[in-house]
C-alpha positions in Angstrom: -3.2 -2.4 -40.6 -0.5 -5.0 -40.2 1.7 -4.8 -37.1 -0.5 -2.4 -35.1 -1.5 -3.5 -31.7 -4.5 -2.1 -29.9 -6.2 -3.0 -26.7 -8.7 -5.2 -28.6 -5.8 -7.4 -29.8 -4.5 -7.7 -26.3 -7.9 -8.5 -24.9 -8.4 -11.3 -27.4 -5.0 -12.7 -26.7 -5.8 -12.7 -23.0 -9.0 -14.5 -23.5 -7.3 -17.2 -25.6 -4.6 -17.7 -23.0 -7.2 -18.0 -20.2 -9.1 -20.5 -22.3 -6.0 -22.6 -23.0 -4.4 -22.6 -19.5 -7.3 -21.9 -17.2 -7.3 -19.3 -14.4 -6.1 -21.7 -11.6 -3.0 -22.7 -13.6 -2.3 -19.1 -14.5 -2.5 -18.1 -10.8 -0.1 -20.9 -9.9 2.3 -19.8 -12.6 2.2 -16.2 -11.5 3.0 -17.1 -7.9 5.8 -19.4 -9.0 7.3 -16.6 -11.1 7.0 -14.2 -8.2 8.9 -16.6 -5.9 11.6 -17.2 -8.5 12.1 -13.4 -8.9 12.3 -12.9 -5.1 14.8 -15.8 -4.9 16.9 -14.3 -7.6 16.9 -10.9 -5.9 17.8 -12.4 -2.6 20.6 -14.3 -4.4 21.9 -11.1 -6.0 21.9 -9.3 -2.6 23.7 -12.1 -1.0 20.7 -13.4 1.0 22.8 -13.9 4.1 20.5 -11.8 6.3 17.8 -14.4 6.2 19.9 -17.4 7.2 19.5 -18.5 10.8 22.6 -18.0 13.0 24.6 -21.2 13.7 24.6 -22.3 17.3 27.6 -21.3 19.4 30.2 -23.9 19.9 29.7 -26.0 23.0 25.9 -25.7 23.1 23.6 -28.7 23.2 20.8 -29.2 20.6 17.6 -29.7 22.5 15.5 -30.8 19.5 16.5 -34.5 19.9 14.0 -37.2 19.5 13.0 -39.3 22.5 13.8 -43.1 22.4 10.8 -45.4 22.9 
């Protein structure tokens, strides 16, 4: 029947996608999409909770490099 989708159709499609892209590339794409969605959610929330606090005025930055 035209237009019907069963689990067999989805299984065949999944096998074809895995053969074309490979499992490693699919895993990388999945993690990249997850990071993008997390970044989008943080952006919608405002994401200001994760930002480090700015140093107070008058403090000295101790992460300076030594001269040689």
